All heavy atoms as a GROMACS GRO file, in nm:
protein
  535
    1MET      N    1  -0.507  -0.297   1.410
    1MET     CA    2  -0.511  -0.197   1.305
    1MET      C    3  -0.496  -0.268   1.171
    1MET      O    4  -0.423  -0.364   1.159
    1MET     CB    5  -0.398  -0.097   1.324
    1MET     CG    6  -0.390  -0.001   1.209
    1MET     SD    7  -0.260   0.124   1.212
    1MET     CE    8  -0.135   0.064   1.314
    2LYS      N    9  -0.562  -0.215   1.069
    2LYS     CA   10  -0.556  -0.273   0.936
    2LYS      C   11  -0.512  -0.165   0.838
    2LYS      O   12  -0.573  -0.060   0.831
    2LYS     CB   13  -0.694  -0.323   0.899
    2LYS     CG   14  -0.697  -0.428   0.792
    2LYS     CD   15  -0.840  -0.468   0.764
    2LYS     CE   16  -0.857  -0.618   0.780
    2LYS     NZ   17  -0.990  -0.661   0.736
    3VAL      N   18  -0.403  -0.186   0.769
    3VAL     CA   19  -0.358  -0.095   0.665
    3VAL      C   20  -0.404  -0.155   0.534
    3VAL      O   21  -0.355  -0.259   0.491
    3VAL     CB   22  -0.204  -0.078   0.665
    3VAL    CG1   23  -0.162   0.014   0.552
    3VAL    CG2   24  -0.157  -0.025   0.799
    4LEU      N   25  -0.502  -0.090   0.470
    4LEU     CA   26  -0.559  -0.146   0.349
    4LEU      C   27  -0.479  -0.113   0.225
    4LEU      O   28  -0.472  -0.189   0.132
    4LEU     CB   29  -0.703  -0.098   0.333
    4LEU     CG   30  -0.796  -0.135   0.447
    4LEU    CD1   31  -0.934  -0.074   0.424
    4LEU    CD2   32  -0.809  -0.285   0.459
    5ASP      N   33  -0.420   0.003   0.221
    5ASP     CA   34  -0.340   0.043   0.106
    5ASP      C   35  -0.252   0.161   0.146
    5ASP      O   36  -0.272   0.223   0.248
    5ASP     CB   37  -0.429   0.080  -0.014
    5ASP     CG   38  -0.527   0.190   0.020
    5ASP    OD1   39  -0.482   0.301   0.053
    5ASP    OD2   40  -0.648   0.166   0.012
    6VAL      N   41  -0.155   0.192   0.062
    6VAL     CA   42  -0.062   0.300   0.095
    6VAL      C   43  -0.122   0.438   0.074
    6VAL      O   44  -0.060   0.537   0.108
    6VAL     CB   45   0.071   0.288   0.018
    6VAL    CG1   46   0.146   0.162   0.056
    6VAL    CG2   47   0.047   0.294  -0.132
    7PHE      N   48  -0.244   0.445   0.021
    7PHE     CA   49  -0.309   0.574   0.002
    7PHE      C   50  -0.405   0.605   0.116
    7PHE      O   51  -0.475   0.705   0.112
    7PHE     CB   52  -0.385   0.576  -0.130
    7PHE     CG   53  -0.294   0.560  -0.248
    7PHE    CD1   54  -0.298   0.445  -0.323
    7PHE    CD2   55  -0.204   0.658  -0.282
    7PHE    CE1   56  -0.214   0.429  -0.432
    7PHE    CE2   57  -0.120   0.643  -0.390
    7PHE     CZ   58  -0.124   0.529  -0.466
    8SER      N   59  -0.414   0.519   0.216
    8SER     CA   60  -0.503   0.542   0.330
    8SER      C   61  -0.459   0.666   0.407
    8SER      O   62  -0.344   0.707   0.402
    8SER     CB   63  -0.501   0.421   0.423
    8SER     OG   64  -0.552   0.309   0.359
    9TRP      N   65  -0.552   0.719   0.481
    9TRP     CA   66  -0.522   0.837   0.563
    9TRP      C   67  -0.470   0.794   0.700
    9TRP      O   68  -0.523   0.830   0.803
    9TRP     CB   69  -0.646   0.924   0.577
    9TRP     CG   70  -0.682   0.990   0.450
    9TRP    CD1   71  -0.776   0.950   0.360
    9TRP    CD2   72  -0.622   1.106   0.394
    9TRP    NE1   73  -0.779   1.033   0.252
    9TRP    CE2   74  -0.686   1.131   0.271
    9TRP    CE3   75  -0.521   1.191   0.436
    9TRP    CZ2   76  -0.651   1.238   0.190
    9TRP    CZ3   77  -0.487   1.298   0.355
    9TRP    CH2   78  -0.551   1.320   0.234
   10LEU      N   79  -0.368   0.715   0.699
   10LEU     CA   80  -0.305   0.669   0.822
   10LEU      C   81  -0.198   0.769   0.862
   10LEU      O   82  -0.110   0.799   0.782
   10LEU     CB   83  -0.244   0.530   0.800
   10LEU     CG   84  -0.193   0.457   0.922
   10LEU    CD1   85  -0.310   0.422   1.014
   10LEU    CD2   86  -0.125   0.330   0.881
   11PRO      N   87  -0.205   0.825   0.982
   11PRO     CA   88  -0.105   0.925   1.021
   11PRO      C   89   0.037   0.869   1.015
   11PRO      O   90   0.062   0.756   1.054
   11PRO     CB   91  -0.142   0.958   1.165
   11PRO     CG   92  -0.285   0.915   1.181
   11PRO     CD   93  -0.302   0.798   1.088
   12ALA      N   94   0.129   0.952   0.965
   12ALA     CA   95   0.269   0.911   0.954
   12ALA      C   96   0.328   0.877   1.090
   12ALA      O   97   0.421   0.799   1.099
   12ALA     CB   98   0.350   1.021   0.887
   13LYS      N   99   0.272   0.935   1.198
   13LYS     CA  100   0.325   0.904   1.331
   13LYS      C  101   0.295   0.759   1.370
   13LYS      O  102   0.361   0.703   1.455
   13LYS     CB  103   0.271   1.001   1.436
   13LYS     CG  104   0.124   0.991   1.460
   13LYS     CD  105   0.078   1.097   1.559
   13LYS     CE  106  -0.073   1.089   1.573
   13LYS     NZ  107  -0.124   1.196   1.655
   14GLU      N  108   0.195   0.697   1.304
   14GLU     CA  109   0.166   0.556   1.331
   14GLU      C  110   0.257   0.465   1.250
   14GLU      O  111   0.312   0.370   1.302
   14GLU     CB  112   0.020   0.525   1.299
   14GLU     CG  113  -0.074   0.581   1.402
   14GLU     CD  114  -0.216   0.535   1.380
   14GLU    OE1  115  -0.237   0.415   1.353
   14GLU    OE2  116  -0.306   0.619   1.391
   15ILE      N  117   0.269   0.493   1.120
   15ILE     CA  118   0.358   0.414   1.035
   15ILE      C  119   0.383   0.493   0.907
   15ILE      O  120   0.291   0.544   0.845
   15ILE     CB  121   0.301   0.274   1.004
   15ILE    CG1  122   0.405   0.187   0.935
   15ILE    CG2  123   0.173   0.282   0.925
   15ILE    CD1  124   0.373   0.040   0.934
   16SER      N  125   0.508   0.505   0.870
   16SER     CA  126   0.545   0.580   0.751
   16SER      C  127   0.547   0.489   0.628
   16SER      O  128   0.550   0.367   0.639
   16SER     CB  129   0.683   0.645   0.769
   16SER     OG  130   0.783   0.544   0.767
   17ILE      N  131   0.550   0.550   0.512
   17ILE     CA  132   0.560   0.474   0.387
   17ILE      C  133   0.689   0.392   0.388
   17ILE      O  134   0.690   0.276   0.347
   17ILE     CB  135   0.556   0.568   0.265
   17ILE    CG1  136   0.420   0.636   0.254
   17ILE    CG2  137   0.590   0.492   0.137
   17ILE    CD1  138   0.305   0.543   0.224
   18ASP      N  139   0.798   0.451   0.437
   18ASP     CA  140   0.925   0.378   0.443
   18ASP      C  141   0.915   0.256   0.534
   18ASP      O  142   0.970   0.150   0.505
   18ASP     CB  143   1.039   0.469   0.489
   18ASP     CG  144   1.080   0.568   0.382
   18ASP    OD1  145   1.057   0.539   0.262
   18ASP    OD2  146   1.135   0.674   0.417
   19GLU      N  147   0.843   0.270   0.646
   19GLU     CA  148   0.824   0.156   0.736
   19GLU      C  149   0.741   0.048   0.668
   19GLU      O  150   0.770  -0.072   0.682
   19GLU     CB  151   0.758   0.201   0.865
   19GLU     CG  152   0.850   0.281   0.956
   19GLU     CD  153   0.776   0.339   1.075
   19GLU    OE1  154   0.676   0.410   1.055
   19GLU    OE2  155   0.819   0.311   1.188
   20LEU      N  156   0.636   0.088   0.595
   20LEU     CA  157   0.555  -0.009   0.522
   20LEU      C  158   0.640  -0.084   0.420
   20LEU      O  159   0.631  -0.206   0.408
   20LEU     CB  160   0.438   0.059   0.450
   20LEU     CG  161   0.320   0.098   0.536
   20LEU    CD1  162   0.222   0.183   0.454
   20LEU    CD2  163   0.251  -0.023   0.592
   21LYS      N  164   0.722  -0.011   0.346
   21LYS     CA  165   0.811  -0.075   0.248
   21LYS      C  166   0.901  -0.177   0.315
   21LYS      O  167   0.917  -0.288   0.266
   21LYS     CB  168   0.897   0.030   0.177
   21LYS     CG  169   0.824   0.116   0.079
   21LYS     CD  170   0.923   0.215   0.018
   21LYS     CE  171   0.855   0.318  -0.067
   21LYS     NZ  172   0.950   0.418  -0.118
   22GLN      N  173   0.960  -0.138   0.428
   22GLN     CA  174   1.052  -0.228   0.499
   22GLN      C  175   0.981  -0.353   0.547
   22GLN      O  176   1.034  -0.464   0.537
   22GLN     CB  177   1.118  -0.154   0.616
   22GLN     CG  178   1.231  -0.231   0.680
   22GLN     CD  179   1.344  -0.260   0.582
   22GLN    OE1  180   1.379  -0.178   0.499
   22GLN    NE2  181   1.399  -0.379   0.591
   23ILE      N  182   0.859  -0.337   0.598
   23ILE     CA  183   0.782  -0.452   0.644
   23ILE      C  184   0.759  -0.550   0.530
   23ILE      O  185   0.780  -0.671   0.544
   23ILE     CB  186   0.648  -0.406   0.706
   23ILE    CG1  187   0.673  -0.341   0.842
   23ILE    CG2  188   0.550  -0.524   0.719
   23ILE    CD1  189   0.552  -0.271   0.900
   24PHE      N  190   0.718  -0.499   0.414
   24PHE     CA  191   0.691  -0.589   0.302
   24PHE      C  192   0.818  -0.651   0.246
   24PHE      O  193   0.819  -0.768   0.209
   24PHE     CB  194   0.612  -0.516   0.192
   24PHE     CG  195   0.466  -0.507   0.226
   24PHE    CD1  196   0.412  -0.392   0.281
   24PHE    CD2  197   0.383  -0.616   0.207
   24PHE    CE1  198   0.279  -0.384   0.314
   24PHE    CE2  199   0.248  -0.611   0.241
   24PHE     CZ  200   0.196  -0.494   0.295
   25ILE      N  201   0.927  -0.577   0.244
   25ILE     CA  202   1.055  -0.633   0.198
   25ILE      C  203   1.097  -0.747   0.290
   25ILE      O  204   1.135  -0.855   0.245
   25ILE     CB  205   1.164  -0.524   0.190
   25ILE    CG1  206   1.134  -0.430   0.072
   25ILE    CG2  207   1.303  -0.585   0.177
   25ILE    CD1  208   1.219  -0.304   0.071
   26GLU      N  209   1.088  -0.723   0.422
   26GLU     CA  210   1.124  -0.828   0.518
   26GLU      C  211   1.031  -0.948   0.505
   26GLU      O  212   1.075  -1.063   0.511
   26GLU     CB  213   1.120  -0.772   0.661
   26GLU     CG  214   1.233  -0.675   0.689
   26GLU     CD  215   1.223  -0.612   0.828
   26GLU    OE1  216   1.138  -0.655   0.909
   26GLU    OE2  217   1.300  -0.518   0.853
   27HIS      N  218   0.902  -0.922   0.486
   27HIS     CA  219   0.805  -1.031   0.470
   27HIS      C  220   0.840  -1.115   0.346
   27HIS      O  221   0.841  -1.238   0.352
   27HIS     CB  222   0.664  -0.976   0.458
   27HIS     CG  223   0.561  -1.080   0.426
   27HIS    ND1  224   0.514  -1.169   0.520
   27HIS    CD2  225   0.498  -1.111   0.311
   27HIS    CE1  226   0.428  -1.249   0.464
   27HIS    NE2  227   0.415  -1.216   0.336
   28LEU      N  228   0.866  -1.049   0.234
   28LEU     CA  229   0.899  -1.121   0.111
   28LEU      C  230   1.030  -1.199   0.122
   28LEU      O  231   1.046  -1.303   0.059
   28LEU     CB  232   0.906  -1.023  -0.007
   28LEU     CG  233   0.772  -0.963  -0.048
   28LEU    CD1  234   0.791  -0.854  -0.151
   28LEU    CD2  235   0.677  -1.070  -0.099
   29ASN      N  236   1.122  -1.149   0.207
   29ASN     CA  237   1.249  -1.219   0.228
   29ASN      C  238   1.240  -1.324   0.339
   29ASN      O  239   1.339  -1.390   0.370
   29ASN     CB  240   1.360  -1.119   0.260
   29ASN     CG  241   1.399  -1.036   0.140
   29ASN    OD1  242   1.393  -1.082   0.027
   29ASN    ND2  243   1.438  -0.912   0.164
   30GLY      N  244   1.123  -1.335   0.402
   30GLY     CA  245   1.101  -1.436   0.505
   30GLY      C  246   1.164  -1.405   0.639
   30GLY      O  247   1.184  -1.495   0.720
   31VAL      N  248   1.195  -1.277   0.665
   31VAL     CA  249   1.261  -1.242   0.791
   31VAL      C  250   1.178  -1.146   0.878
   31VAL      O  251   1.224  -1.102   0.982
   31VAL     CB  252   1.400  -1.179   0.766
   31VAL    CG1  253   1.492  -1.281   0.701
   31VAL    CG2  254   1.391  -1.053   0.682
   32TYR      N  255   1.055  -1.116   0.837
   32TYR     CA  256   0.973  -1.022   0.915
   32TYR      C  257   0.919  -1.091   1.040
   32TYR      O  258   0.861  -1.199   1.032
   32TYR     CB  259   0.858  -0.967   0.832
   32TYR     CG  260   0.770  -0.873   0.910
   32TYR    CD1  261   0.818  -0.750   0.952
   32TYR    CD2  262   0.641  -0.908   0.947
   32TYR    CE1  263   0.739  -0.664   1.024
   32TYR    CE2  264   0.561  -0.823   1.020
   32TYR     CZ  265   0.611  -0.701   1.058
   32TYR     OH  266   0.533  -0.615   1.132
   33GLY      N  267   0.937  -1.027   1.153
   33GLY     CA  268   0.888  -1.082   1.279
   33GLY      C  269   0.823  -0.976   1.364
   33GLY      O  270   0.821  -0.985   1.485
   34GLY      N  271   0.770  -0.872   1.300
   34GLY     CA  272   0.712  -0.759   1.372
   34GLY      C  273   0.569  -0.780   1.417
   34GLY      O  274   0.515  -0.891   1.412
   35ALA      N  275   0.508  -0.670   1.457
   35ALA     CA  276   0.375  -0.673   1.517
   35ALA      C  277   0.262  -0.678   1.415
   35ALA      O  278   0.150  -0.712   1.450
   35ALA     CB  279   0.357  -0.549   1.606
   36TYR      N  280   0.290  -0.644   1.291
   36TYR     CA  281   0.184  -0.642   1.190
   36TYR      C  282   0.172  -0.778   1.123
   36TYR      O  283   0.269  -0.848   1.102
   36TYR     CB  284   0.212  -0.536   1.082
   36TYR     CG  285   0.206  -0.395   1.134
   36TYR    CD1  286   0.323  -0.328   1.171
   36TYR    CD2  287   0.085  -0.328   1.144
   36TYR    CE1  288   0.317  -0.198   1.219
   36TYR    CE2  289   0.078  -0.200   1.192
   36TYR     CZ  290   0.195  -0.135   1.228
   36TYR     OH  291   0.190  -0.007   1.276
   37LYS      N  292   0.049  -0.813   1.087
   37LYS     CA  293   0.025  -0.936   1.012
   37LYS      C  294   0.024  -0.897   0.864
   37LYS      O  295  -0.051  -0.809   0.823
   37LYS     CB  296  -0.110  -0.995   1.051
   37LYS     CG  297  -0.142  -1.125   0.982
   37LYS     CD  298  -0.273  -1.181   1.033
   37LYS     CE  299  -0.304  -1.312   0.964
   37LYS     NZ  300  -0.430  -1.369   1.015
   38VAL      N  301   0.108  -0.962   0.784
   38VAL     CA  302   0.121  -0.928   0.643
   38VAL      C  303   0.053  -1.034   0.558
   38VAL      O  304   0.083  -1.152   0.568
   38VAL     CB  305   0.270  -0.917   0.603
   38VAL    CG1  306   0.283  -0.881   0.456
   38VAL    CG2  307   0.342  -0.814   0.690
   39LEU      N  308  -0.042  -0.989   0.477
   39LEU     CA  309  -0.111  -1.078   0.384
   39LEU      C  310  -0.101  -1.019   0.245
   39LEU      O  311  -0.121  -0.900   0.226
   39LEU     CB  312  -0.260  -1.091   0.421
   39LEU     CG  313  -0.292  -1.147   0.558
   39LEU    CD1  314  -0.441  -1.134   0.586
   39LEU    CD2  315  -0.251  -1.292   0.566
   40LEU      N  316  -0.068  -1.101   0.150
   40LEU     CA  317  -0.063  -1.056   0.011
   40LEU      C  318  -0.177  -1.126  -0.062
   40LEU      O  319  -0.168  -1.244  -0.092
   40LEU     CB  320   0.072  -1.090  -0.052
   40LEU     CG  321   0.194  -1.033   0.019
   40LEU    CD1  322   0.322  -1.084  -0.046
   40LEU    CD2  323   0.190  -0.882   0.018
   41GLU      N  324  -0.282  -1.050  -0.088
   41GLU     CA  325  -0.400  -1.106  -0.154
   41GLU      C  326  -0.439  -1.018  -0.271
   41GLU      O  327  -0.428  -0.896  -0.264
   41GLU     CB  328  -0.517  -1.115  -0.057
   41GLU     CG  329  -0.492  -1.203   0.063
   41GLU     CD  330  -0.604  -1.199   0.165
   41GLU    OE1  331  -0.688  -1.107   0.158
   41GLU    OE2  332  -0.606  -1.287   0.251
   42MET      N  333  -0.489  -1.078  -0.377
   42MET     CA  334  -0.537  -1.004  -0.492
   42MET      C  335  -0.688  -1.019  -0.498
   42MET      O  336  -0.740  -1.131  -0.507
   42MET     CB  337  -0.473  -1.058  -0.620
   42MET     CG  338  -0.507  -0.978  -0.742
   42MET     SD  339  -0.444  -0.807  -0.741
   42MET     CE  340  -0.270  -0.836  -0.760
   43LEU      N  341  -0.758  -0.908  -0.491
   43LEU     CA  342  -0.903  -0.910  -0.500
   43LEU      C  343  -0.945  -0.931  -0.645
   43LEU      O  344  -0.874  -0.894  -0.738
   43LEU     CB  345  -0.960  -0.777  -0.450
   43LEU     CG  346  -0.928  -0.739  -0.306
   43LEU    CD1  347  -0.978  -0.599  -0.277
   43LEU    CD2  348  -0.991  -0.838  -0.211
   44ASP      N  349  -1.064  -0.989  -0.663
   44ASP     CA  350  -1.116  -1.009  -0.798
   44ASP      C  351  -1.132  -0.877  -0.873
   44ASP      O  352  -1.120  -0.871  -0.995
   44ASP     CB  353  -1.250  -1.082  -0.794
   44ASP     CG  354  -1.236  -1.226  -0.747
   44ASP    OD1  355  -1.125  -1.283  -0.760
   44ASP    OD2  356  -1.335  -1.282  -0.697
   45SER      N  357  -1.160  -0.770  -0.800
   45SER     CA  358  -1.184  -0.640  -0.860
   45SER      C  359  -1.058  -0.553  -0.866
   45SER      O  360  -1.067  -0.432  -0.884
   45SER     CB  361  -1.294  -0.567  -0.784
   45SER     OG  362  -1.254  -0.549  -0.648
   46ALA      N  363  -0.942  -0.612  -0.852
   46ALA     CA  364  -0.818  -0.535  -0.844
   46ALA      C  365  -0.794  -0.447  -0.967
   46ALA      O  366  -0.757  -0.330  -0.953
   46ALA     CB  367  -0.698  -0.627  -0.822
   47ASP      N  368  -0.817  -0.501  -1.086
   47ASP     CA  369  -0.796  -0.422  -1.208
   47ASP      C  370  -0.882  -0.296  -1.208
   47ASP      O  371  -0.834  -0.187  -1.237
   47ASP     CB  372  -0.825  -0.504  -1.333
   47ASP     CG  373  -0.721  -0.613  -1.357
   47ASP    OD1  374  -0.610  -0.604  -1.300
   47ASP    OD2  375  -0.752  -0.705  -1.434
   48LYS      N  376  -1.008  -0.312  -1.174
   48LYS     CA  377  -1.102  -0.199  -1.170
   48LYS      C  378  -1.058  -0.099  -1.062
   48LYS      O  379  -1.060   0.022  -1.083
   48LYS     CB  380  -1.243  -0.248  -1.144
   48LYS     CG  381  -1.346  -0.139  -1.143
   48LYS     CD  382  -1.485  -0.196  -1.117
   48LYS     CE  383  -1.586  -0.083  -1.107
   48LYS     NZ  384  -1.719  -0.130  -1.073
   49ASN      N  385  -1.018  -0.151  -0.946
   49ASN     CA  386  -0.974  -0.063  -0.836
   49ASN      C  387  -0.850   0.016  -0.874
   49ASN      O  388  -0.838   0.134  -0.839
   49ASN     CB  389  -0.948  -0.145  -0.710
   49ASN     CG  390  -1.073  -0.203  -0.650
   49ASN    OD1  391  -1.184  -0.162  -0.682
   49ASN    ND2  392  -1.057  -0.302  -0.564
   50ILE      N  393  -0.758  -0.047  -0.945
   50ILE     CA  394  -0.636   0.022  -0.989
   50ILE      C  395  -0.670   0.135  -1.084
   50ILE      O  396  -0.621   0.247  -1.070
   50ILE     CB  397  -0.537  -0.078  -1.054
   50ILE    CG1  398  -0.481  -0.171  -0.947
   50ILE    CG2  399  -0.424  -0.004  -1.127
   50ILE    CD1  400  -0.406  -0.291  -1.002
   51LEU      N  401  -0.758   0.107  -1.180
   51LEU     CA  402  -0.797   0.211  -1.276
   51LEU      C  403  -0.871   0.326  -1.207
   51LEU      O  404  -0.848   0.442  -1.237
   51LEU     CB  405  -0.882   0.150  -1.387
   51LEU     CG  406  -0.809   0.053  -1.480
   51LEU    CD1  407  -0.908  -0.010  -1.578
   51LEU    CD2  408  -0.697   0.124  -1.555
   52ASN      N  409  -0.959   0.293  -1.114
   52ASN     CA  410  -1.032   0.397  -1.040
   52ASN      C  411  -0.938   0.480  -0.955
   52ASN      O  412  -0.950   0.603  -0.950
   52ASN     CB  413  -1.141   0.335  -0.952
   52ASN     CG  414  -1.257   0.280  -1.032
   52ASN    OD1  415  -1.276   0.314  -1.148
   52ASN    ND2  416  -1.334   0.192  -0.971
   53SER      N  417  -0.842   0.416  -0.889
   53SER     CA  418  -0.745   0.488  -0.806
   53SER      C  419  -0.659   0.579  -0.892
   53SER      O  420  -0.632   0.693  -0.856
   53SER     CB  421  -0.655   0.390  -0.731
   53SER     OG  422  -0.731   0.312  -0.643
   54ARG      N  423  -0.618   0.529  -1.008
   54ARG     CA  424  -0.536   0.608  -1.100
   54ARG      C  425  -0.613   0.733  -1.144
   54ARG      O  426  -0.560   0.843  -1.144
   54ARG     CB  427  -0.496   0.524  -1.221
   54ARG     CG  428  -0.404   0.594  -1.315
   54ARG     CD  429  -0.362   0.501  -1.429
   54ARG     NE  430  -0.256   0.558  -1.508
   54ARG     CZ  431  -0.276   0.645  -1.607
   54ARG    NH1  432  -0.398   0.682  -1.638
   54ARG    NH2  433  -0.174   0.693  -1.674
   55ALA      N  434  -0.740   0.716  -1.180
   55ALA     CA  435  -0.823   0.829  -1.223
   55ALA      C  436  -0.837   0.932  -1.111
   55ALA      O  437  -0.829   1.053  -1.136
   55ALA     CB  438  -0.960   0.778  -1.268
   56GLU      N  439  -0.856   0.885  -0.988
   56GLU     CA  440  -0.869   0.976  -0.874
   56GLU      C  441  -0.740   1.053  -0.850
   56GLU      O  442  -0.742   1.174  -0.822
   56GLU     CB  443  -0.909   0.900  -0.748
   56GLU     CG  444  -1.053   0.852  -0.750
   56GLU     CD  445  -1.090   0.774  -0.625
   56GLU    OE1  446  -1.030   0.800  -0.518
   56GLU    OE2  447  -1.179   0.687  -0.634
   57LEU      N  448  -0.626   0.986  -0.860
   57LEU     CA  449  -0.498   1.052  -0.841
   57LEU      C  450  -0.474   1.157  -0.949
   57LEU      O  451  -0.423   1.266  -0.921
   57LEU     CB  452  -0.384   0.950  -0.839
   57LEU     CG  453  -0.380   0.860  -0.716
   57LEU    CD1  454  -0.280   0.747  -0.737
   57LEU    CD2  455  -0.349   0.939  -0.591
   58ILE      N  456  -0.511   1.126  -1.072
   58ILE     CA  457  -0.495   1.222  -1.181
   58ILE      C  458  -0.582   1.345  -1.154
   58ILE      O  459  -0.538   1.459  -1.170
   58ILE     CB  460  -0.530   1.157  -1.317
   58ILE    CG1  461  -0.420   1.057  -1.354
   58ILE    CG2  462  -0.548   1.263  -1.426
   58ILE    CD1  463  -0.454   0.970  -1.474
   59GLU      N  464  -0.708   1.323  -1.109
   59GLU     CA  465  -0.797   1.434  -1.076
   59GLU      C  466  -0.738   1.523  -0.967
   59GLU      O  467  -0.757   1.644  -0.968
   59GLU     CB  468  -0.933   1.380  -1.029
   59GLU     CG  469  -1.024   1.336  -1.140
   59GLU     CD  470  -1.158   1.288  -1.086
   59GLU    OE1  471  -1.198   1.330  -0.976
   59GLU    OE2  472  -1.222   1.208  -1.156
   60GLU      N  473  -0.668   1.462  -0.872
   60GLU     CA  474  -0.606   1.537  -0.762
   60GLU      C  475  -0.475   1.603  -0.803
   60GLU      O  476  -0.415   1.676  -0.725
   60GLU     CB  477  -0.582   1.445  -0.642
   60GLU     CG  478  -0.710   1.393  -0.580
   60GLU     CD  479  -0.684   1.291  -0.470
   60GLU    OE1  480  -0.567   1.269  -0.434
   60GLU    OE2  481  -0.782   1.231  -0.421
   61GLY      N  482  -0.428   1.573  -0.924
   61GLY     CA  483  -0.304   1.633  -0.972
   61GLY      C  484  -0.179   1.570  -0.914
   61GLY      O  485  -0.072   1.631  -0.914
   62ARG      N  486  -0.189   1.448  -0.868
   62ARG     CA  487  -0.071   1.379  -0.812
   62ARG      C  488   0.010   1.316  -0.922
   62ARG      O  489  -0.042   1.277  -1.026
   62ARG     CB  490  -0.114   1.271  -0.714
   62ARG     CG  491  -0.182   1.329  -0.591
   62ARG     CD  492  -0.197   1.221  -0.488
   62ARG     NE  493  -0.271   1.268  -0.373
   62ARG     CZ  494  -0.290   1.195  -0.266
   62ARG    NH1  495  -0.239   1.073  -0.259
   62ARG    NH2  496  -0.358   1.241  -0.165
   63MET      N  497   0.139   1.304  -0.899
   63MET     CA  498   0.230   1.243  -0.995
   63MET      C  499   0.208   1.092  -0.996
   63MET      O  500   0.189   1.031  -0.892
   63MET     CB  501   0.375   1.271  -0.959
   63MET     CG  502   0.411   1.418  -0.962
   63MET     SD  503   0.423   1.482  -1.127
   63MET     CE  504   0.564   1.398  -1.188
   64LEU      N  505   0.212   1.033  -1.115
   64LEU     CA  506   0.197   0.890  -1.129
   64LEU      C  507   0.314   0.835  -1.208
   64LEU      O  508   0.363   0.899  -1.300
   64LEU     CB  509   0.068   0.854  -1.205
   64LEU     CG  510  -0.063   0.890  -1.134
   64LEU    CD1  511  -0.180   0.869  -1.228
   64LEU    CD2  512  -0.080   0.802  -1.011
   65PRO      N  513   0.361   0.714  -1.173
   65PRO     CA  514   0.468   0.654  -1.250
   65PRO      C  515   0.416   0.613  -1.388
   65PRO      O  516   0.300   0.580  -1.404
   65PRO     CB  517   0.508   0.530  -1.169
   65PRO     CG  518   0.386   0.500  -1.087
   65PRO     CD  519   0.318   0.631  -1.061
   66ALA      N  520   0.504   0.617  -1.486
   66ALA     CA  521   0.465   0.574  -1.621
   66ALA      C  522   0.456   0.422  -1.624
   66ALA      O  523   0.532   0.353  -1.558
   66ALA     CB  524   0.569   0.622  -1.722
   67PHE      N  525   0.362   0.372  -1.698
   67PHE     CA  526   0.344   0.227  -1.710
   67PHE      C  527   0.406   0.179  -1.838
   67PHE      O  528   0.408   0.238  -1.937
   67PHE     CB  529   0.196   0.189  -1.709
   67PHE     CG  530   0.133   0.210  -1.574
   67PHE    CD1  531   0.056   0.320  -1.547
   67PHE    CD2  532   0.154   0.117  -1.473
   67PHE    CE1  533  -0.002   0.338  -1.422
   67PHE    CE2  534   0.096   0.136  -1.348
   67PHE     CZ  535   0.019   0.247  -1.323
   0.00000   0.00000   0.00000
C-alpha cells in the first residue's frame, strides 16, 4: 500500500491520521520499525502542488492553518 498524502481517501480503518503522525514522528526520531516504508522526498513541483491543494481545500470550505 502507498500513502501519498494525508488528504488521500484512505479509510480510517486502515490507518488514521494519528497513526500516520506517530509513524513519521518515530521515523524522524530513528525508532520506527513498523510495516510501512517511510520516505521523505520533495517533488520538483511541490510548490505548485501545495498551492493547488490549498485552492481546492478553500473551494471545499475546509479550514486551513494560517501561514
